[in-house]
LUMLUM-42925 format. One record per residue: residue in one letter; x, y, z of N, C-alpha, C in turn. Coordinates in steps of 0.05 Angstrom, whole numbers, padded with zeros to 5 digits, always signed. Atoms other than C-alpha are relative to their C-alpha. Example, Ala and Ser with C-alpha at 12.3 -4.5 7.8 and 13.67 -1.06 7.14 Angstrom:
<nodes>
A+00018-00024+00000+00246-00090+00156+00018+00024+00000;S-00016-00024-00001+00273-00021+00143-00015+00022+00014;
</nodes>
This chain:
<nodes>
X+00007+00011+00025+04395+02149+01981+00005+00007-00026;X+00003-00023+00023+04417+02175+01917-00019-00005-00021;X+00022+00006+00021+04373+02190+01862+00002-00015-00031;X+00009+00014+00020+04394+02142+01816-00009-00027+00008;X+00009+00022-00026+04380+02082+01872-00039+00005-00001;X+00030+00002+00003+04307+02109+01865-00016-00002-00022;X+00017-00010+00027+04294+02114+01792-00010-00029-00009;X+00017+00031+00015+04278+02030+01780-00018+00007+00011;X+00021-00005-00013+04230+02046+01836-00022+00021-00013;X+00015-00017+00016+04201+02103+01798-00013-00007-00020;X+00010+00013+00025+04203+02072+01741-00025-00024-00001;X+00029+00022-00006+04157+02009+01772-00018+00021-00003;X+00022-00015-00008+04116+02057+01798-00025+00012-00021;X+00017-00014+00023+04098+02099+01733-00020-00021-00017;X+00009+00024+00018+04089+02029+01694-00023-00011+00011;X+00020+00004-00010+04037+02005+01746-00018+00018-00008;X+00020-00023+00005+04001+02064+01742-00015-00001-00026;X+00013-00008+00033+03994+02066+01669-00013-00033-00002;X+00023+00032-00001+03971+01990+01677-00032+00005+00008;X+00016+00004-00011+03923+02006+01722-00025+00027-00016;X+00027-00011+00021+03887+02064+01676-00004-00014-00019;X+00006+00015+00018+03896+02024+01615-00020-00026+00017;X+00013+00017+00003+03860+01970+01648-00028+00014+00013;X+00030-00011+00000+03799+02016+01680-00004+00010-00024;X+00014-00003+00024+03799+02043+01608-00011-00020-00014;X+00007+00018+00011+03798+01981+01580-00031-00016+00012;X+00028+00016-00013+03736+01948+01634-00023+00021-00008;X+00023-00007+00011+03698+02008+01608-00011+00000-00022;X+00007+00004+00026+03690+01990+01542-00017-00017-00004;X+00018+00025+00013+03639+01947+01507+00013-00019-00004;X-00016+00019+00022+03663+01877+01494-00022-00023+00003;X+00017+00025+00009+03631+01813+01471+00013-00025+00006;X-00018+00025-00018+03641+01737+01498-00017-00023-00019;X+00008+00022+00008+03625+01676+01456+00017-00029+00014;X-00011+00018-00023+03620+01610+01500-00013-00020-00022;X+00003+00022+00016+03610+01535+01469-00017-00002+00027;X+00020+00012-00021+03546+01517+01509-00006-00026+00002;X+00007+00032+00001+03541+01443+01483+00030-00015+00015;X-00019+00014-00007+03588+01403+01525+00004-00026-00008;X+00002+00024+00002+03620+01340+01517+00023-00010-00033;X+00002+00003+00023+03636+01313+01447-00019+00005-00027;X+00018-00018+00016+03603+01344+01386-00007-00022-00022;X+00001+00016+00027+03582+01299+01323-00018+00006-00017;X+00001-00012+00030+03565+01306+01256-00038-00002+00003;X+00031+00007-00004+03479+01320+01250-00009+00010+00029;X-00001-00008-00022+03489+01340+01326-00007+00036+00002;X+00011-00028-00007+03450+01411+01352+00032+00011+00016;X-00015-00015-00015+03507+01457+01376-00007+00022+00010;X+00007-00038-00012+03489+01524+01421+00020+00006+00011;X-00017-00021-00001+03526+01574+01421-00008+00027+00014;X-00001-00024-00003+03523+01634+01468+00014+00027-00010;X-00009-00028+00006+03538+01704+01446-00014+00020+00017;X-00007-00019-00022+03548+01755+01505-00001+00022-00009;X-00011-00032+00013+03549+01840+01487-00003+00011+00028;X-00001-00012-00019+03564+01871+01552+00004+00036-00005;X+00001-00030-00001+03558+01953+01556+00001+00017+00029;X-00001-00017-00025+03581+02000+01612-00030+00015+00014;X+00019-00009-00012+03518+02031+01657-00028-00014-00017;X+00029+00014-00005+03453+02006+01614+00008+00006-00045;X-00003+00001+00031+03433+01991+01531-00024+00017-00006;X+00024-00025+00001+03390+02050+01500-00006-00004-00031;X+00010+00010+00025+03388+02012+01435+00012-00027+00003;X-00015+00032-00010+03388+01931+01438+00021-00011-00025;X-00022+00005+00023+03451+01895+01404-00028-00017-00031;X+00004+00014+00023+03435+01868+01327+00014-00014-00006;X-00017+00024+00005+03452+01800+01326-00005-00006-00025;X-00004+00012+00026+03469+01782+01253-00006-00034-00007;X-00006+00024-00001+03451+01707+01228+00017+00002-00021;X-00019-00001+00015+03512+01695+01194+00000-00035-00015;X-00008+00022+00012+03531+01634+01147+00024-00016+00000;X-00022+00025-00014+03575+01570+01172+00003-00015-00020;X-00001+00017+00020+03600+01536+01109-00005-00033+00011;X-00006+00024-00011+03579+01457+01119-00019-00001+00027;X+00012-00006-00024+03536+01477+01174-00036+00015-00006;X+00021-00015-00004+03458+01501+01185-00004+00015+00023;X+00000-00019-00030+03451+01564+01230-00031+00007+00006;X+00029-00010-00004+03388+01586+01263+00008+00006+00026;X+00007-00011-00028+03375+01626+01327-00030+00017-00001;X+00026+00004-00019+03311+01617+01366-00009+00031+00005;X+00006-00027-00010+03275+01691+01385-00001-00005+00024;X+00012+00000-00028+03254+01670+01448+00028-00013+00024;X-00028-00002-00010+03334+01654+01474+00006+00023+00011;X-00014-00023-00017+03344+01722+01501-00002+00001+00026;X-00008+00000-00029+03376+01738+01566+00014+00023+00002;X-00005-00014-00005+03388+01794+01600+00024-00005+00022;X-00017+00014-00025+03448+01793+01646+00013+00027+00011;X-00015-00020-00024+03490+01844+01695+00023-00014+00010;X-00023+00005-00004+03559+01841+01710+00023+00011+00005;X-00012-00024-00010+03614+01873+01746+00037-00010+00000;X-00027+00011+00005+03688+01869+01716+00016+00028+00009;X-00020-00020-00014+03745+01908+01755-00012+00021+00011;X+00017-00014-00016+03691+01937+01794-00017+00023-00015;X+00021-00021+00022+03657+01976+01731-00027-00023-00005;X+00028+00020+00002+03578+01946+01728+00002+00014-00025;X+00003+00002+00025+03565+01929+01663-00024-00012-00006;X+00020+00012+00010+03497+01908+01633+00007-00015-00029;X+00002+00023+00024+03487+01846+01579-00020-00004-00007;X+00020+00024+00011+03447+01810+01530+00003-00027-00015;X-00010+00023+00012+03454+01744+01510-00014-00016-00020;X+00022+00016+00024+03422+01706+01444+00020-00030+00004;X-00012+00026-00004+03442+01634+01433-00017-00011-00033;X+00005+00005+00030+03457+01609+01360+00002-00025+00005;X+00008+00025+00002+03435+01541+01342+00013-00015-00028;X-00012+00010+00023+03483+01508+01290-00001-00029+00003;X+00001+00029-00007+03473+01438+01270+00027-00006-00023;X-00016+00006+00021+03537+01412+01228-00006-00016-00016;X+00003+00027+00026+03529+01362+01165+00024-00010-00001;X-00020+00019+00000+03598+01335+01171+00024+00007+00017;X-00023+00003-00017+03657+01315+01215+00026+00015-00015;X-00022-00020+00004+03713+01370+01216+00001+00027+00021;X-00003-00023-00010+03736+01435+01240-00021+00023-00006;X+00016-00029-00003+03690+01495+01255+00009+00026+00003;X-00010-00022-00002+03704+01568+01261-00018+00024+00003;X+00016-00021+00000+03654+01630+01275+00010+00018-00019;X-00012-00016+00020+03662+01681+01215-00005+00026+00024;X-00003-00021-00009+03677+01750+01241-00027+00018+00002;X+00026-00015+00000+03618+01781+01266-00004+00022+00023;X+00004-00031-00014+03600+01855+01285-00027+00001+00008;X+00023-00010-00002+03540+01876+01323+00001+00029+00014;X+00005-00020-00010+03520+01937+01329-00017+00008+00027;X+00029-00004-00017+03477+01972+01388+00014+00030+00008;X-00009-00026-00003+03472+02041+01427-00005-00004+00035;X-00007+00000-00034+03486+02053+01503+00006+00025+00012;X-00004-00009-00021+03491+02099+01556+00037+00008+00006;X-00032-00006-00007+03568+02122+01559+00001+00019+00015;X+00008-00013-00014+03542+02173+01588-00028-00002+00005;X+00029+00008-00015+03476+02169+01630-00025+00019-00018;X+00007-00020+00006+03425+02203+01596+00006+00004-00040;X-00009-00001+00025+03460+02196+01523-00006-00014-00007;X-00008+00018+00012+03464+02155+01464+00016-00003-00017;X-00030+00004+00011+03533+02127+01446-00002-00024-00017;X-00001+00033+00023+03529+02077+01378+00027-00005+00004;X-00025+00010-00006+03584+02031+01393-00006-00039-00018;X+00000+00031+00021+03597+01956+01357+00023-00012+00022;X-00016+00016-00002+03634+01901+01376+00004-00030-00011;X-00008+00020+00011+03672+01839+01347-00003-00029+00014;X-00010+00026-00020+03659+01773+01381+00022-00020-00016;X-00029+00020+00008+03723+01726+01382-00013-00027-00010;X+00008+00026+00013+03717+01670+01337+00002-00022+00011;X-00006+00023-00013+03702+01614+01369+00005-00029-00013;X-00001+00023+00013+03718+01547+01342+00003-00029+00023;X+00002+00031-00003+03703+01473+01347+00002-00013-00008;X-00001+00020+00012+03711+01406+01329-00025-00022+00003;X+00016+00027-00009+03662+01351+01307+00007-00023-00015;X-00002+00010-00002+03665+01288+01312-00019-00027-00026;X+00017+00016+00018+03642+01232+01252-00009-00015+00019;X+00019+00023-00009+03584+01186+01276+00016-00026+00003;X-00028+00011-00003+03623+01126+01300-00020-00026-00019;X+00015+00015+00008+03599+01069+01255-00013+00007-00033;X+00015-00009+00020+03571+01113+01203+00025+00007-00030;X-00024-00009+00025+03604+01143+01131+00009+00021+00009;X-00019-00017-00013+03658+01176+01140-00008+00038-00006;X+00012-00014+00009+03631+01245+01147-00024+00009-00005;X+00024-00009+00009+03566+01242+01133-00022+00012+00020;X+00015-00010-00026+03509+01277+01177-00012-00011+00017;X+00014+00011-00015+03470+01227+01191-00024+00017+00013;X+00017-00016-00022+03417+01239+01249+00013-00002+00033;X-00001+00003-00024+03436+01256+01316-00011+00017+00018;X+00020-00008-00012+03386+01270+01370+00004-00016+00034;X+00001+00016-00030+03380+01251+01452-00017-00016-00010;X+00024+00027-00003+03318+01209+01442-00022+00003-00032;X+00008-00001+00019+03276+01191+01378-00023-00015+00002;X+00015+00020+00002+03202+01158+01378-00016+00006-00021;X+00021-00002+00023+03153+01147+01324-00028-00013+00004;X+00020+00008-00009+03082+01141+01337-00023+00008-00027;X+00017-00002+00027+03026+01126+01285-00035+00001+00010;X+00024+00012-00006+02946+01120+01281-00014+00008-00027;X+00023+00006+00016+02891+01100+01234-00022+00013-00003;X+00021-00017+00004+02832+01139+01210-00026-00024+00003;X+00021+00033+00003+02792+01062+01213+00007-00035+00004;X-00002+00038+00004+02799+00990+01222+00015-00001-00020;X-00008+00013+00013+02845+00968+01179-00002-00032-00017;X+00008+00042+00007+02816+00893+01172-00034+00008-00008;X+00029+00006+00012+02744+00920+01148-00012+00018-00015;X-00003-00017+00028+02756+00964+01081-00018-00013-00021;X+00010+00008+00034+02718+00948+01019+00012+00012-00023;X-00014-00007+00026+02746+00958+00947-00011+00030-00008;X+00005-00022+00007+02744+01032+00933+00001+00016+00022;X-00015-00016-00028+02753+01055+01008+00024+00012+00000;X-00028-00017-00004+02810+01101+01033+00010-00005+00028;X-00005+00005-00024+02852+01086+01094+00016+00022+00007;X-00017-00012-00009+02887+01143+01131+00012-00003+00013;X-00023+00006-00020+02955+01139+01165+00009+00024+00007;X-00010-00025-00016+02981+01193+01208+00032-00011+00015;X-00028+00012-00013+03060+01186+01233+00003+00024+00017;X-00022-00022-00010+03093+01229+01285+00023-00003+00010;X-00023+00010-00009+03158+01232+01293+00012+00032+00021;X-00015-00017-00013+03187+01267+01358+00033-00009+00005;X-00038+00003-00008+03263+01281+01368-00001+00029+00023;X-00016-00023-00028+03291+01322+01433+00029-00003-00016;X-00032-00015-00001+03356+01360+01420-00004+00001-00038;X+00006-00002+00024+03331+01363+01343-00011+00021-00008;X+00025-00024+00010+03296+01421+01302-00020-00013-00012;X+00010+00014+00013+03234+01401+01273+00006-00002-00030;X-00007-00005+00033+03266+01421+01197+00022-00024-00008;X-00016+00025+00008+03316+01369+01212-00008-00023+00008;X+00000+00030-00013+03281+01307+01224-00008-00012-00025;X+00009+00010+00026+03279+01265+01164-00025-00003-00009;X+00019+00006+00009+03225+01255+01124-00008-00029-00006;X+00006+00035-00008+03193+01177+01135-00005-00003-00033;X+00007+00012+00035+03188+01136+01066-00025-00015+00007;X+00025+00020+00006+03122+01102+01057-00006-00005-00033;X+00003+00021+00019+03111+01051+01005-00030-00003-00007;X+00032+00011+00002+03044+01035+00970-00001-00021-00013;X+00005+00032+00016+03033+00958+00955-00014+00004-00024;X+00004+00001+00019+03024+00936+00886-00034-00001-00003;X+00028-00003+00006+02950+00958+00859-00014+00023+00023;X+00011-00029-00030+02944+01019+00921+00015+00025-00012;X-00010-00025+00000+02946+01085+00907+00008+00012+00027;X-00006-00018-00017+02972+01137+00962+00009+00028-00008;X-00012-00027-00001+02968+01208+00963+00010+00012+00027;X-00017-00003-00025+03013+01244+01014-00011+00034+00007;X+00004-00028-00011+02996+01310+01051+00025+00018+00006;X-00025-00015-00018+03051+01363+01073+00003+00005+00020;X-00007+00000-00031+03083+01360+01134-00008+00017+00017;X+00004-00021-00009+03066+01396+01190+00021-00004+00029;X-00024-00005-00019+03129+01425+01236-00010+00015+00025;X+00004-00008-00019+03126+01443+01304+00015-00008+00019;X-00013+00008-00024+03154+01446+01374-00010-00006+00023;X+00019+00005-00027+03134+01410+01442+00019+00019+00015;X-00011-00016-00023+03149+01460+01500-00003-00006+00026;X+00002+00010-00025+03159+01453+01568-00025+00021+00020;X+00014-00023-00013+03111+01494+01624+00009+00024+00000;X-00020-00026-00001+03160+01551+01625-00001+00008-00030;X+00002-00005+00027+03164+01555+01548+00021-00008-00012;X-00014+00006+00016+03226+01525+01531-00005-00031-00016;X+00004+00013+00025+03232+01481+01473+00010-00032+00017;X-00006+00026-00019+03230+01406+01501+00008-00024-00032;X-00004+00027+00023+03232+01370+01426-00012+00002-00023;X+00013-00015+00029+03215+01381+01348-00016-00028-00002;X+00025+00024+00008+03159+01348+01324-00007+00002-00030;X+00000+00007+00033+03143+01323+01247-00021-00012-00004;X+00020+00014+00003+03079+01301+01231-00015-00002-00032;X+00011+00005+00027+03058+01260+01168-00022-00014-00010;X+00028+00013+00010+02994+01241+01131+00001-00014-00017;X+00003+00020+00033+02985+01189+01073-00026-00010+00001;X+00024+00009+00004+02921+01169+01052-00002-00019-00024;X-00002+00023+00025+02921+01100+01007-00025-00008+00002;X+00023+00007+00025+02866+01084+00957-00004-00028-00009;X+00002+00033+00009+02844+01005+00956-00019+00007-00020;X+00017+00002+00020+02810+00996+00887-00011-00025-00002;X+00009+00030+00006+02807+00918+00887-00004-00011+00030;X+00006+00017-00027+02785+00871+00948+00032-00009-00006;X-00022+00024-00006+02853+00828+00976+00004+00009+00027;X-00018-00002-00031+02901+00828+01034+00026+00014-00011;X-00028-00018-00007+02960+00886+01044+00013-00001+00014;X-00015+00005-00022+03015+00894+01076+00005+00038+00000;X-00016-00035-00003+03040+00972+01094+00024-00004+00023;X-00024+00006-00008+03107+00968+01109+00010+00026+00026;X-00009-00012-00022+03138+00996+01179+00014+00027-00003;X-00012-00029+00001+03163+01069+01190+00024-00001+00020;X-00024-00007-00016+03237+01063+01211+00010+00022+00001;X-00018-00017-00005+03288+01112+01235+00027-00008+00014;X-00019+00009-00019+03360+01098+01256+00011+00038+00007;X-00019-00016-00009+03398+01155+01296+00016-00006+00017;X-00019+00001-00022+03455+01165+01337-00002+00005+00023;X+00006-00006-00037+03449+01175+01413+00028+00015+00012;X-00023-00006-00015+03505+01217+01438+00007+00005+00025;X-00001+00014-00024+03489+01200+01507+00015-00026+00012;X-00009+00033+00002+03501+01130+01495+00022-00012-00015;X-00027+00006+00025+03546+01133+01442-00006-00028-00022;X+00013+00018+00014+03508+01084+01405-00021+00006-00022;X+00018+00003+00022+03465+01073+01345-00029-00009+00009;X+00018+00007-00011+03391+01070+01362-00016+00004-00032;X+00012-00001+00020+03330+01053+01321-00038+00014+00004;X+00024-00014-00010+03255+01086+01325-00016-00018-00022;X+00016+00014+00027+03198+01044+01286-00027+00005+00011;X+00020+00009+00003+03129+01046+01276-00015-00019-00020;X+00010+00030+00012+03095+00980+01263-00015+00001-00019;X+00022+00000+00021+03067+00960+01195-00032-00012+00004;X+00023+00004-00004+02999+00947+01178-00017-00021-00008;X+00013+00026+00023+02958+00884+01144-00032+00009+00004;X+00016-00008+00014+02904+00910+01110-00024-00022-00010;X+00026+00014+00024+02837+00867+01085-00021+00018-00011;X+00024-00014+00016+02799+00893+01036-00015-00019-00012;X+00017+00022+00010+02735+00856+01024-00012+00014-00035;X+00016-00013+00028+02689+00869+00952-00013+00018+00010;X+00020-00015-00002+02646+00921+00947-00021-00011+00000;X+00025+00016+00000+02575+00908+00969-00020+00012-00027;X+00017-00006+00024+02524+00898+00913-00022+00014+00003;X+00020-00017+00000+02474+00951+00901-00027-00020-00002;X+00036+00014+00003+02396+00915+00908-00016+00017-00018;X+00019-00019+00020+02353+00945+00847-00027-00014+00009;X+00033+00012+00005+02277+00931+00864-00006+00004-00029;X+00013-00002+00023+02240+00912+00803-00027+00006+00001;X+00033-00007-00001+02173+00945+00791-00016+00001-00025;X+00012-00001+00015+02123+00930+00758-00003+00019-00029;X+00001-00019+00022+02122+00959+00678-00028+00021+00012;X+00028-00018+00003+02073+01016+00678-00019-00003-00019;X+00016+00007+00023+02016+01011+00636-00004+00014-00023;X-00002-00019+00014+02015+01038+00563-00026+00025+00003;X+00016-00023+00003+01990+01106+00557+00000+00009-00026;X-00005-00012+00027+01976+01143+00500+00018+00020-00008;X-00021-00024+00006+02021+01182+00464-00010+00030-00007;X+00002-00034+00005+02024+01263+00471+00010+00009-00016;X-00012-00017+00021+02044+01316+00425+00017+00017+00021;X-00014-00020-00024+02107+01348+00456-00003+00028-00003;X+00008-00034-00012+02100+01415+00490+00027+00013-00010;X-00025-00010+00006+02165+01449+00454+00009+00024+00019;X-00004-00024-00016+02150+01519+00483+00014-00010+00035;X+00007+00006-00024+02142+01486+00550+00034-00011+00012;X-00027+00011-00009+02211+01439+00550+00026+00025-00008;X-00024-00014+00002+02250+01499+00518-00004+00027+00029;X+00001-00018-00031+02227+01545+00581+00010-00013+00017;X-00015+00007-00025+02243+01500+00628+00039-00008-00003;X-00032+00004+00004+02317+01488+00594+00013+00028+00006;X-00023-00023+00008+02331+01562+00586+00001+00007+00031;X+00006-00007-00027+02304+01568+00670+00034-00018+00013;X-00023+00012-00018+02356+01517+00688+00033+00001-00003;X-00020-00006+00012+02411+01540+00646+00008+00037+00019;X+00000-00029-00011+02398+01618+00676+00009-00004+00035;X-00012-00007-00038+02398+01590+00756+00024-00017-00001;X-00028+00013-00008+02459+01550+00743+00023+00021-00009;X-00022-00018+00000+02500+01606+00715-00012+00020+00018;X-00005-00019-00021+02473+01652+00765+00011-00009+00028;X-00015+00014-00017+02495+01598+00817+00029+00003-00005;X-00027-00004+00013+02561+01605+00777+00017+00028+00012;X-00006-00029-00002+02570+01676+00786+00000+00006+00034;X-00007-00005-00036+02552+01679+00858+00018-00015+00017;X-00017+00002-00001+02601+01633+00869+00028+00014-00002;X-00019-00025+00000+02653+01667+00842+00002+00031+00018;X+00005-00028-00009+02633+01734+00868+00008-00009+00034;X-00003+00005-00016+02633+01701+00933+00034-00008+00010;X-00033-00005+00001+02707+01677+00924+00014+00015-00001;X-00020-00023+00010+02736+01735+00900-00009+00019+00021;X+00000-00017-00022+02704+01772+00961+00015-00011+00027;X-00012+00015-00027+02732+01724+01011+00026+00005+00007;X-00035-00006+00007+02802+01727+00976+00006+00037+00008;X+00004-00026-00011+02786+01804+00980+00009+00004+00037;X-00010-00006-00035+02787+01807+01058+00011-00015+00005;X-00023+00012-00003+02836+01756+01068+00021+00017+00000;X-00027-00005+00010+02882+01796+01033+00001+00033+00016;X+00003-00021-00019+02857+01860+01076+00008-00002+00023;X-00001+00005-00028+02861+01833+01140+00034-00014+00003;X-00020+00005-00003+02925+01808+01122+00025+00022-00009;X-00020-00025+00008+02960+01873+01097-00009+00011+00028;X+00005-00011-00023+02921+01902+01164+00013-00007+00025;X-00024+00010-00022+02965+01851+01209+00025+00007+00001;X-00031-00002-00002+03031+01863+01180-00002+00033-00012;X-00001-00023+00004+03019+01940+01169+00013+00010+00025;X-00020-00021-00029+03063+01993+01213-00026+00009+00015;X+00017-00002-00021+02998+02016+01237-00009-00015+00027;X+00013+00036-00015+02981+01942+01266+00029+00006+00031;X-00024+00002-00001+03058+01945+01289-00001+00027+00030;X+00007-00020-00019+03047+02014+01326-00014-00007+00025;X+00024+00002-00023+02986+01997+01362+00013-00014+00020;X-00012+00015-00013+03027+01942+01390+00016+00018+00021;X-00013-00012-00021+03071+01992+01427-00016+00015+00014;X+00029-00003-00012+03012+02031+01445-00015-00012+00024;X+00021+00008-00015+02979+01978+01479+00023-00014+00020;X-00024+00014-00013+03045+01952+01514-00007+00029+00021;X+00003-00013-00014+03043+02018+01546-00017+00009+00018;X+00020-00001-00012+02973+02021+01567+00002-00016+00016;X+00000+00009-00015+02991+01968+01601+00020-00011+00015;X-00026-00008-00015+03056+01983+01634+00007-00035-00006;X-00013+00021-00002+03084+01922+01604+00028+00009-00004;X-00027-00009+00011+03154+01930+01595+00020-00013-00021;X-00024+00015+00026+03185+01870+01564-00021-00001-00020;X+00014-00004+00030+03121+01875+01511+00009+00029-00011;X-00002-00025+00008+03137+01947+01506+00026-00002-00018;X-00031+00004+00020+03220+01930+01485-00013-00019-00028;X+00009+00018+00013+03187+01867+01439-00010+00029-00027;X+00019-00013+00026+03137+01919+01398+00022+00020-00009;X-00013-00025+00019+03190+01982+01396+00017-00012-00024;X-00014+00011+00016+03236+01934+01368-00002-00012-00032;X+00016+00012+00017+03189+01900+01320-00007+00020-00024;X+00002-00025+00007+03167+01970+01292+00026+00010-00006;X-00015-00005+00010+03228+01997+01286+00019-00014-00022;X-00008+00015+00031+03255+01945+01240-00012-00001-00018;X+00015-00006+00028+03197+01942+01195-00001+00016-00011;X-00004-00026+00015+03203+02016+01182+00019+00014-00011;X-00037-00012+00009+03278+02019+01176+00005+00011+00025;X-00018-00023-00020+03285+02065+01239+00016-00014+00022;X-00015+00012-00011+03339+02027+01263+00031+00011+00000;X-00005+00001-00022+03383+02049+01309-00039+00015+00007;X+00030-00012-00011+03309+02067+01348+00011+00033+00012;X-00010-00017-00006+03353+02113+01384+00002+00035-00010;X-00005-00020+00029+03372+02158+01319-00027+00015+00001;X+00029-00010+00007+03293+02161+01304-00008+00016+00022;X+00008-00018-00022+03281+02189+01374+00015+00035+00004;X-00016-00015-00008+03335+02238+01376-00011+00031-00019;X+00009-00017+00015+03303+02269+01314-00025+00003-00006;X+00029-00007-00005+03230+02268+01325-00017-00002+00025;X+00022-00007-00031+03207+02258+01399+00020+00028+00012;X-00012-00032-00020+03216+02319+01449+00019-00006+00027;X-00015+00001-00029+03265+02322+01505-00016-00016+00023;X+00017+00019-00023+03207+02296+01551+00004-00028-00003;X+00002+00023+00005+03201+02235+01514+00024-00017-00004;X-00029+00010-00004+03272+02223+01498+00010-00007+00029;X-00010+00000-00038+03282+02230+01581-00004-00026+00009;X+00020+00019-00012+03225+02182+01599+00012-00029-00016;X-00015+00028+00001+03263+02132+01549+00021-00010+00016;X-00020+00016-00017+03324+02126+01576-00003-00004+00024;X+00002+00012-00028+03296+02116+01644-00015-00025-00006;X+00013+00035+00001+03253+02058+01623+00024-00013-00010;X-00023+00016-00002+03317+02037+01593+00019-00012+00015;X-00024+00010-00016+03357+02036+01647-00015-00012+00025;X+00013+00018-00014+03308+02009+01687-00006-00028-00004;X+00017+00036+00018+03295+01950+01632+00032-00018+00008;X-00013+00011+00007+03368+01943+01625+00026+00006+00020;X-00023-00010-00020+03413+01981+01677+00006-00015+00021;X-00010+00014-00023+03452+01954+01740-00024+00001+00018;X+00016-00003-00026+03419+01933+01797-00005+00021+00010;X+00001-00031-00013+03428+02008+01838-00025+00011-00019;X+00015-00014+00016+03390+02025+01771-00025-00002-00001;X+00027+00014+00003+03330+01983+01771-00026+00008+00008;X+00022-00003-00011+03291+02017+01817-00017+00015-00010;X+00015-00021+00016+03276+02072+01767-00026-00019-00013;X+00029+00009+00009+03197+02061+01740+00002+00024-00030;X+00008-00011+00024+03181+02074+01670-00026+00014+00002;X+00029-00013+00001+03138+02129+01656-00016-00014-00025;X+00008+00007+00020+03091+02097+01605-00017+00024-00014;X+00014-00016+00014+03042+02154+01603+00018+00020-00005;X-00025-00024+00014+03100+02203+01579-00003-00022-00024;X-00007+00017+00023+03116+02146+01538-00017-00003-00029;X+00025+00001+00020+03052+02134+01502-00011+00024-00016;X+00011-00024+00023+03035+02205+01482+00024+00006-00016;X-00021-00009+00013+03107+02221+01471+00006-00017-00030;X+00002+00010+00021+03115+02166+01425-00018-00001-00026;X+00022-00011+00027+03051+02184+01385-00004+00017-00013;X-00005-00027+00021+03070+02250+01369+00016-00006-00013;X-00031+00005+00022+03147+02230+01351-00016-00013-00029;X+00005+00020+00019+03105+02180+01303-00008+00017-00022;X+00013-00012+00011+03061+02231+01281+00015+00020-00022;X-00023-00022+00009+03119+02283+01264+00017-00012-00025;X-00010+00021+00016+03150+02224+01229-00019-00005-00030;X+00028+00005+00019+03089+02206+01180+00001+00028-00013;X+00003-00029+00018+03085+02293+01162+00026-00003-00009;X-00038-00007+00018+03166+02288+01137-00013-00021-00019;X+00007+00021+00017+03143+02229+01100-00022+00013-00021;X+00019-00010+00019+03083+02258+01065+00005+00026-00013;X-00006-00024+00016+03113+02325+01054+00022-00017-00030;X-00010+00010+00025+03173+02285+01016-00013-00015-00017;X+00009+00009+00021+03130+02255+00973+00003-00033+00003;X-00001+00033+00001+03146+02180+01008-00032-00014+00008;X+00033+00017-00010+03086+02124+01026+00012-00004+00031;X-00001+00004-00025+03087+02128+01094-00016-00018+00014;X+00021+00016-00009+03043+02083+01135-00030+00010+00008;X+00026-00007-00009+02972+02093+01154-00003+00008+00026;X+00002-00007-00022+02958+02128+01212-00014-00009+00013;X+00028+00007-00016+02926+02104+01279-00030+00015-00008;X+00028-00015-00002+02852+02122+01274-00002+00019+00025;X+00009-00015-00023+02843+02152+01346+00021+00021+00003;X-00017-00014+00005+02914+02192+01334-00004+00024-00012;X+00007-00028+00007+02897+02242+01290-00023+00004-00028;X+00022+00007+00020+02833+02228+01243-00001+00022-00019;X+00003-00023+00022+02839+02297+01206+00025-00006-00021;X-00008+00007+00016+02902+02282+01183-00002-00032-00018;X+00010+00030+00014+02886+02209+01167-00014+00002-00030;X+00013+00000+00016+02836+02232+01127+00016+00017-00022;X-00008-00018+00012+02877+02283+01089+00026-00011-00017;X-00019+00022+00010+02935+02229+01081-00017-00015-00026;X+00014+00022+00021+02885+02178+01044+00000+00018-00023;X+00005-00024+00024+02865+02237+01000+00020+00004-00021;X-00024-00018+00018+02926+02258+00977+00014-00028-00014;X-00014+00026+00004+02946+02182+00967-00015-00003-00034;
</nodes>
């Protein structure tokens, strides 16, 4: 066989080999994926869930920083409790991943596309060493339809189910002029965030004053902690100044149910209020007192009494002002303490003490964000000793690594002492540079804590 006849076969072999190397190189790189989790037709006003997955070879050493982006014509949120760890094998290469779910509520019909989203992170391209990386999320597109029968492009209210319940603080038929009636209306909506539940309309009958409290927004959760429905509670007080019969209007809310494809209505019944006249006040007539001889006015006694009353009133006012200021000061101090860097780092130490890997990951992420030490791996490279960095890498490998590497156990004692020492070095550098370092934990270094406070 001639050399010319073998040339095509040789070229084909070289092309296949290059493709194999290229495929392996691609498989070993971090990548991102965007998935539309909401199935079926999407309508204006409906919550849309989009899963964003970030994968790296080996494991993460600094968690991905998922940004909250803007999408014209829509409301974008990212609930903190919707994170998920993933493991996947691509072309024989083991990858670790983290998923975050964005909740998008489009306000009008039309075509939507995610903007360019870049997510930075740190990972172990080489085990034990931090490599900074970032990925761009594919620009996912989806189409939103108008609600059937509604105004073209109008958002409306789209939810799985909505119910409205109400309570009154007393019998609406047993009031008297001058009484007040408190009405509490609770709206429950599945598949709808609390802030997206419309405000109910309360109308006051003629001659009745109405006072409205601020709404209370919350979420109903399942025993597993998943969000079951959004809740909105509205409280109003009706004040009836005159007797009569009054009608309180029903509370109604129309919404579109995408499961049935029909518009539905939730309603809380109105109420009939009967207000009677104010009860008469009975005054007993006492016999007139016998006349008595006029006595001269003791001006000195009356002057002393009035002065004593005024002094007592002034003392009560001063005490009230002092108590109010003291309460405000204590409240502000407690709030500063709860939001301080010291408290944030104490949560890190408590998680190490309790050997709780999930709490440790969350506490470290919150502390690093609060102090600007992002990514955390860069801070550790600068202030932590080699043993602490090695212990942290093993912890991350057991937390986010592949199934084969998760047998590694975190050295919480090493992490606790090493992180305390790294934080102390960081505080020392802030103090030397004239920066405003956070207060030191009392049990870490009382001498340094005292010196730092005096220097301020």
